[in-house]
N, CA, C and O atoms as a Tinker XYZ file with bonds, in Angstrom:
   300  protein
     1  N      0.820000   -1.196000    0.000000    73     2
     2  CA     0.000000    0.000000    0.000000    64     1     3
     3  C      0.865000    1.262000    0.000000    63     2     4     5
     4  O      0.579000    2.232000   -0.702000    81     3
     5  N      1.923000    1.224000    0.799000    73     3     6
     6  CA     2.802000    2.395000    0.880000    64     5     7
     7  C      3.503000    2.619000   -0.456000    63     6     8     9
     8  O      3.756000    3.762000   -0.838000    81     7
     9  N      3.814000    1.546000   -1.165000    73     7    10
    10  CA     4.463000    1.645000   -2.463000    64     9    11
    11  C      3.563000    2.379000   -3.457000    63    10    12    13
    12  O      4.038000    3.192000   -4.250000    81    11
    13  N      2.286000    2.093000   -3.410000    73    11    14
    14  CA     1.334000    2.769000   -4.293000    64    13    15
    15  C      1.267000    4.255000   -3.956000    63    14    16    17
    16  O      1.226000    5.095000   -4.855000    81    15
    17  N      1.256000    4.579000   -2.683000    73    15    18
    18  CA     1.221000    5.976000   -2.261000    64    17    19
    19  C      2.470000    6.713000   -2.719000    63    18    20    21
    20  O      2.391000    7.862000   -3.155000    81    19
    21  N      3.621000    6.060000   -2.623000    73    19    22
    22  CA     4.875000    6.679000   -3.070000    64    21    23
    23  C      4.841000    6.940000   -4.572000    63    22    24    25
    24  O      5.256000    8.005000   -5.029000    81    23
    25  N      4.348000    5.972000   -5.337000    73    23    26
    26  CA     4.268000    6.145000   -6.793000    64    25    27
    27  C      3.301000    7.265000   -7.148000    63    26    28    29
    28  O      3.541000    8.027000   -8.084000    81    27
    29  N      2.209000    7.364000   -6.400000    73    27    30
    30  CA     1.244000    8.428000   -6.639000    64    29    31
    31  C      1.863000    9.791000   -6.346000    63    30    32    33
    32  O      1.647000   10.746000   -7.093000    81    31
    33  N      2.624000    9.882000   -5.273000    73    31    34
    34  CA     3.277000   11.148000   -4.921000    64    33    35
    35  C      4.321000   11.527000   -5.964000    63    34    36    37
    36  O      4.454000   12.701000   -6.309000    81    35
    37  N      5.058000   10.551000   -6.464000    73    35    38
    38  CA     6.064000   10.811000   -7.496000    64    37    39
    39  C      5.381000   11.276000   -8.773000    63    38    40    41
    40  O      5.843000   12.216000   -9.419000    81    39
    41  N      4.290000   10.627000   -9.138000    73    39    42
    42  CA     3.555000   11.018000  -10.341000    64    41    43
    43  C      2.998000   12.427000  -10.191000    63    42    44    45
    44  O      3.038000   13.211000  -11.139000    81    43
    45  N      2.482000   12.754000   -9.019000    73    43    46
    46  CA     1.951000   14.096000   -8.776000    64    45    47
    47  C      3.066000   15.128000   -8.849000    63    46    48    49
    48  O      2.878000   16.202000   -9.420000    81    47
    49  N      4.216000   14.817000   -8.281000    73    47    50
    50  CA     5.360000   15.732000   -8.328000    64    49    51
    51  C      5.818000   15.932000   -9.770000    63    50    52    53
    52  O      6.151000   17.049000  -10.166000    81    51
    53  N      5.837000   14.863000  -10.548000    73    51    54
    54  CA     6.213000   14.967000  -11.964000    64    53    55
    55  C      5.224000   15.855000  -12.719000    63    54    56    57
    56  O      5.623000   16.659000  -13.562000    81    55
    57  N      3.950000   15.709000  -12.418000    73    55    58
    58  CA     2.929000   16.534000  -13.076000    64    57    59
    59  C      3.116000   18.003000  -12.717000    63    58    60    61
    60  O      2.967000   18.879000  -13.568000    81    59
    61  N      3.437000   18.265000  -11.478000    73    59    62
    62  CA     3.676000   19.643000  -11.052000    64    61    63
    63  C      4.889000   20.214000  -11.784000    63    62    64    65
    64  O      4.859000   21.367000  -12.213000    81    63
    65  N      5.942000   19.436000  -11.933000    73    63    66
    66  CA     7.134000   19.899000  -12.651000    64    65    67
    67  C      6.828000   20.201000  -14.111000    63    66    68    69
    68  O      7.325000   21.180000  -14.668000    81    67
    69  N      6.017000   19.362000  -14.722000    73    67    70
    70  CA     5.632000   19.592000  -16.117000    64    69    71
    71  C      4.875000   20.915000  -16.235000    63    70    72    73
    72  O      5.149000   21.715000  -17.129000    81    71
    73  N      3.933000   21.136000  -15.337000    73    71    74
    74  CA     3.166000   22.384000  -15.357000    64    73    75
    75  C      4.055000   23.596000  -15.080000    63    74    76    77
    76  O      3.897000   24.642000  -15.709000    81    75
    77  N      4.978000   23.455000  -14.148000    73    75    78
    78  CA     5.897000   24.542000  -13.829000    64    77    79
    79  C      6.785000   24.876000  -15.024000    63    78    80    81
    80  O      6.980000   26.049000  -15.341000    81    79
    81  N      7.315000   23.875000  -15.677000    73    79    82
    82  CA     8.160000   24.104000  -16.854000    64    81    83
    83  C      7.374000   24.743000  -17.989000    63    82    84    85
    84  O      7.891000   25.593000  -18.714000    81    83
    85  N      6.118000   24.327000  -18.137000    73    83    86
    86  CA     5.265000   24.929000  -19.164000    64    85    87
    87  C      5.015000   26.398000  -18.850000    63    86    88    89
    88  O      5.055000   27.243000  -19.745000    81    87
    89  N      4.759000   26.703000  -17.589000    73    87    90
    90  CA     4.534000   28.094000  -17.175000    64    89    91
    91  C      5.783000   28.935000  -17.397000    63    90    92    93
    92  O      5.693000   30.081000  -17.835000    81    91
    93  N      6.940000   28.373000  -17.097000    73    91    94
    94  CA     8.198000   29.103000  -17.319000    64    93    95
    95  C      8.415000   29.393000  -18.802000    63    94    96    97
    96  O      8.829000   30.491000  -19.173000    81    95
    97  N      8.134000   28.406000  -19.640000    73    95    98
    98  CA     8.289000   28.597000  -21.085000    64    97    99
    99  C      7.336000   29.677000  -21.590000    63    98   100   101
   100  O      7.720000   30.509000  -22.413000    81    99
   101  N      6.111000   29.668000  -21.107000    73    99   102
   102  CA     5.135000   30.695000  -21.476000    64   101   103
   103  C      5.610000   32.077000  -21.044000    63   102   104   105
   104  O      5.481000   33.049000  -21.788000    81   103
   105  N      6.154000   32.156000  -19.844000    73   103   106
   106  CA     6.638000   33.435000  -19.328000    64   105   107
   107  C      7.785000   33.959000  -20.188000    63   106   108   109
   108  O      7.829000   35.147000  -20.509000    81   107
   109  N      8.716000   33.075000  -20.564000    73   107   110
   110  CA     9.836000   33.499000  -21.419000    64   109   111
   111  C      9.327000   33.993000  -22.763000    63   110   112   113
   112  O      9.809000   34.994000  -23.292000    81   111
   113  N      8.342000   33.276000  -23.312000    73   111   114
   114  CA     7.766000   33.672000  -24.594000    64   113   115
   115  C      7.111000   35.045000  -24.478000    63   114   116   117
   116  O      7.298000   35.897000  -25.347000    81   115
   117  N      6.351000   35.260000  -23.419000    73   115   118
   118  CA     5.687000   36.545000  -23.211000    64   117   119
   119  C      6.691000   37.673000  -23.021000    63   118   120   121
   120  O      6.498000   38.773000  -23.540000    81   119
   121  N      7.769000   37.404000  -22.275000    73   119   122
   122  CA     8.799000   38.424000  -22.065000    64   121   123
   123  C      9.490000   38.772000  -23.376000    63   122   124   125
   124  O      9.745000   39.945000  -23.651000    81   123
   125  N      9.793000   37.773000  -24.179000    73   123   126
   126  CA    10.450000   38.017000  -25.462000    64   125   127
   127  C      9.550000   38.854000  -26.373000    63   126   128   129
   128  O     10.021000   39.766000  -27.053000    81   127
   129  N      8.263000   38.540000  -26.381000    73   127   130
   130  CA     7.323000   39.310000  -27.189000    64   129   131
   131  C      7.245000   40.750000  -26.695000    63   130   132   133
   132  O      7.223000   41.676000  -27.506000    81   131
   133  N      7.205000   40.955000  -25.391000    73   131   134
   134  CA     7.143000   42.303000  -24.828000    64   133   135
   135  C      8.381000   43.113000  -25.211000    63   134   136   137
   136  O      8.269000   44.286000  -25.567000    81   135
   137  N      9.549000   42.498000  -25.139000    73   135   138
   138  CA    10.787000   43.193000  -25.510000    64   137   139
   139  C     10.769000   43.530000  -26.998000    63   138   140   141
   140  O     11.157000   44.628000  -27.399000    81   139
   141  N     10.322000   42.589000  -27.804000    73   139   142
   142  CA    10.253000   42.815000  -29.247000    64   141   143
   143  C      9.325000   43.987000  -29.580000    63   142   144   145
   144  O      9.665000   44.845000  -30.394000    81   143
   145  N      8.174000   44.014000  -28.954000    73   143   146
   146  CA     7.216000   45.099000  -29.190000    64   145   147
   147  C      7.804000   46.435000  -28.747000    63   146   148   149
   148  O      7.665000   47.443000  -29.440000    81   147
   149  N      8.462000   46.435000  -27.591000    73   147   150
   150  CA     9.052000   47.668000  -27.071000    64   149   151
   151  C     10.163000   48.179000  -27.986000    63   150   152   153
   152  O     10.241000   49.379000  -28.250000    81   151
   153  N     11.021000   47.285000  -28.471000    73   151   154
   154  CA    12.100000   47.697000  -29.370000    64   153   155
   155  C     11.546000   48.241000  -30.684000    63   154   156   157
   156  O     12.072000   49.205000  -31.240000    81   155
   157  N     10.490000   47.618000  -31.167000    73   155   158
   158  CA     9.866000   48.105000  -32.398000    64   157   159
   159  C      9.290000   49.502000  -32.180000    63   158   160   161
   160  O      9.400000   50.363000  -33.053000    81   159
   161  N      8.681000   49.728000  -31.025000    73   159   162
   162  CA     8.132000   51.055000  -30.710000    64   161   163
   163  C      9.247000   52.100000  -30.647000    63   162   164   165
   164  O      9.082000   53.223000  -31.125000    81   163
   165  N     10.366000   51.728000  -30.062000    73   163   166
   166  CA    11.510000   52.651000  -29.991000    64   165   167
   167  C     12.028000   52.959000  -31.390000    63   166   168   169
   168  O     12.347000   54.108000  -31.694000    81   167
   169  N     12.112000   51.948000  -32.234000    73   167   170
   170  CA    12.590000   52.147000  -33.605000    64   169   171
   171  C     11.654000   53.087000  -34.368000    63   170   172   173
   172  O     12.117000   53.977000  -35.083000    81   171
   173  N     10.356000   52.896000  -34.221000    73   171   174
   174  CA     9.389000   53.765000  -34.891000    64   173   175
   175  C      9.520000   55.199000  -34.377000    63   174   176   177
   176  O      9.514000   56.148000  -35.161000    81   175
   177  N      9.637000   55.348000  -33.059000    73   175   178
   178  CA     9.803000   56.671000  -32.456000    64   177   179
   179  C     11.053000   57.358000  -32.998000    63   178   180   181
   180  O     11.015000   58.535000  -33.357000    81   179
   181  N     12.148000   56.626000  -33.056000    73   179   182
   182  CA    13.412000   57.193000  -33.540000    64   181   183
   183  C     13.305000   57.580000  -35.010000    63   182   184   185
   184  O     13.817000   58.619000  -35.426000    81   183
   185  N     12.640000   56.742000  -35.787000    73   183   186
   186  CA    12.504000   57.016000  -37.210000    64   185   187
   187  C     11.609000   58.227000  -37.470000    63   186   188   189
   188  O     11.953000   59.109000  -38.257000    81   187
   189  N     10.468000   58.259000  -36.806000    73   187   190
   190  CA     9.532000   59.378000  -37.015000    64   189   191
   191  C     10.102000   60.699000  -36.508000    63   190   192   193
   192  O      9.858000   61.757000  -37.088000    81   191
   193  N     10.857000   60.624000  -35.428000    73   191   194
   194  CA    11.459000   61.832000  -34.880000    64   193   195
   195  C     12.773000   62.194000  -35.526000    63   194   196   197
   196  O     13.387000   63.206000  -35.190000    81   195
   197  N     13.203000   61.359000  -36.459000    73   195   198
   198  CA    14.480000   61.560000  -37.145000    64   197   199
   199  C     15.593000   61.834000  -36.139000    63   198   200   201
   200  O     16.353000   62.794000  -36.268000    81   199
   201  N     15.666000   60.963000  -35.135000    73   199   202
   202  CA    16.661000   61.131000  -34.083000    64   201   203
   203  C     18.067000   60.866000  -34.605000    63   202   204   205
   204  O     18.268000   60.066000  -35.520000    81   203
   205  N     19.022000   61.544000  -34.014000    73   203   206
   206  CA    20.424000   61.313000  -34.364000    64   205   207
   207  C     20.905000   60.040000  -33.682000    63   206   208   209
   208  O     20.225000   59.491000  -32.815000    81   207
   209  N     22.062000   59.586000  -34.076000    73   207   210
   210  CA    22.636000   58.382000  -33.460000    64   209   211
   211  C     22.823000   58.575000  -31.959000    63   210   212   213
   212  O     22.572000   57.653000  -31.182000    81   211
   213  N     23.251000   59.738000  -31.553000    73   211   214
   214  CA    23.462000   60.033000  -30.132000    64   213   215
   215  C     22.136000   59.950000  -29.385000    63   214   216   217
   216  O     22.073000   59.394000  -28.288000    81   215
   217  N     21.091000   60.494000  -29.967000    73   215   218
   218  CA    19.774000   60.460000  -29.329000    64   217   219
   219  C     19.235000   59.028000  -29.231000    63   218   220   221
   220  O     18.621000   58.657000  -28.230000    81   219
   221  N     19.467000   58.243000  -30.258000    73   219   222
   222  CA    19.020000   56.846000  -30.247000    64   221   223
   223  C     19.775000   56.060000  -29.179000    63   222   224   225
   224  O     19.187000   55.245000  -28.467000    81   223
   225  N     21.072000   56.306000  -29.072000    73   223   226
   226  CA    21.870000   55.623000  -28.046000    64   225   227
   227  C     21.356000   55.977000  -26.663000    63   226   228   229
   228  O     21.231000   55.099000  -25.809000    81   227
   229  N     21.058000   57.231000  -26.431000    73   227   230
   230  CA    20.532000   57.648000  -25.132000    64   229   231
   231  C     19.170000   57.010000  -24.874000    63   230   232   233
   232  O     18.884000   56.592000  -23.752000    81   231
   233  N     18.351000   56.934000  -25.881000    73   231   234
   234  CA    17.041000   56.291000  -25.753000    64   233   235
   235  C     17.194000   54.812000  -25.383000    63   234   236   237
   236  O     16.464000   54.299000  -24.535000    81   235
   237  N     18.137000   54.143000  -26.020000    73   235   238
   238  CA    18.394000   52.733000  -25.710000    64   237   239
   239  C     18.943000   52.560000  -24.293000    63   238   240   241
   240  O     18.596000   51.603000  -23.601000    81   239
   241  N     19.789000   53.475000  -23.871000    73   239   242
   242  CA    20.316000   53.411000  -22.496000    64   241   243
   243  C     19.196000   53.599000  -21.471000    63   242   244   245
   244  O     19.163000   52.917000  -20.447000    81   243
   245  N     18.293000   54.515000  -21.751000    73   243   246
   246  CA    17.153000   54.711000  -20.862000    64   245   247
   247  C     16.294000   53.445000  -20.789000    63   246   248   249
   248  O     15.833000   53.052000  -19.717000    81   247
   249  N     16.096000   52.833000  -21.922000    73   247   250
   250  CA    15.294000   51.601000  -21.959000    64   249   251
   251  C     16.005000   50.479000  -21.204000    63   250   252   253
   252  O     15.363000   49.704000  -20.495000    81   251
   253  N     17.313000   50.392000  -21.352000    73   251   254
   254  CA    18.078000   49.387000  -20.604000    64   253   255
   255  C     17.921000   49.623000  -19.102000    63   254   256   257
   256  O     17.783000   48.670000  -18.334000    81   255
   257  N     17.940000   50.872000  -18.689000    73   255   258
   258  CA    17.736000   51.203000  -17.280000    64   257   259
   259  C     16.355000   50.797000  -16.805000    63   258   260   261
   260  O     16.190000   50.344000  -15.672000    81   259
   261  N     15.366000   50.957000  -17.665000    73   259   262
   262  CA    14.004000   50.548000  -17.331000    64   261   263
   263  C     13.920000   49.048000  -17.120000    63   262   264   265
   264  O     13.280000   48.584000  -16.175000    81   263
   265  N     14.565000   48.284000  -17.999000    73   263   266
   266  CA    14.578000   46.823000  -17.854000    64   265   267
   267  C     15.317000   46.407000  -16.587000    63   266   268   269
   268  O     14.887000   45.497000  -15.878000    81   267
   269  N     16.429000   47.080000  -16.310000    73   267   270
   270  CA    17.204000   46.754000  -15.112000    64   269   271
   271  C     16.397000   47.012000  -13.845000    63   270   272   273
   272  O     16.394000   46.200000  -12.920000    81   271
   273  N     15.714000   48.153000  -13.815000    73   271   274
   274  CA    14.885000   48.482000  -12.647000    64   273   275
   275  C     13.757000   47.469000  -12.477000    63   274   276   277
   276  O     13.426000   47.073000  -11.359000    81   275
   277  N     13.186000   47.065000  -13.576000    73   275   278
   278  CA    12.108000   46.071000  -13.537000    64   277   279
   279  C     12.622000   44.729000  -13.003000    63   278   280   281
   280  O     11.946000   44.062000  -12.220000    81   279
   281  N     13.813000   44.349000  -13.433000    73   279   282
   282  CA    14.403000   43.085000  -12.963000    64   281   283
   283  C     14.718000   43.154000  -11.482000    63   282   284   285
   284  O     14.539000   42.166000  -10.769000    81   283
   285  N     15.182000   44.297000  -11.003000    73   283   286
   286  CA    15.515000   44.440000   -9.591000    64   285   287
   287  C     14.275000   44.408000   -8.716000    63   286   288   289
   288  O     14.335000   43.963000   -7.570000    81   287
   289  N     13.158000   44.873000   -9.243000    73   287   290
   290  CA    11.903000   44.819000   -8.480000    64   289   291
   291  C     11.476000   43.385000   -8.226000    63   290   292   293
   292  O     10.811000   43.102000   -7.229000    81   291
   293  N     11.845000   42.488000   -9.108000    73   291   294
   294  CA    11.442000   41.092000   -8.992000    64   293   295
   295  C     12.287000   40.322000   -7.968000    63   294   296   297
   296  O     11.915000   39.224000   -7.554000    81   295
   297  N     13.401000   40.891000   -7.571000    73   295   298
   298  CA    14.264000   40.189000   -6.614000    64   297   299
   299  C     14.093000   40.681000   -5.218000    63   298   300
   300  O     14.752000   40.187000   -4.303000    81   299
């Protein structure tokens, strides 16, 4: 009887790991899409505003700071 309970617990733990890995993959996909959308928005802004290289670099640095701050909030 105990052997069956152990196998059930192992199977449940495996199912939880599968769900956790799926959630992590979804999160990575969502983060990649968000970054892609944000970079595209920055590119459009730079193009429409006819920004200089210096201005674009500063814009990218600001965006990098935004990502860094966001990452630090999660820790």
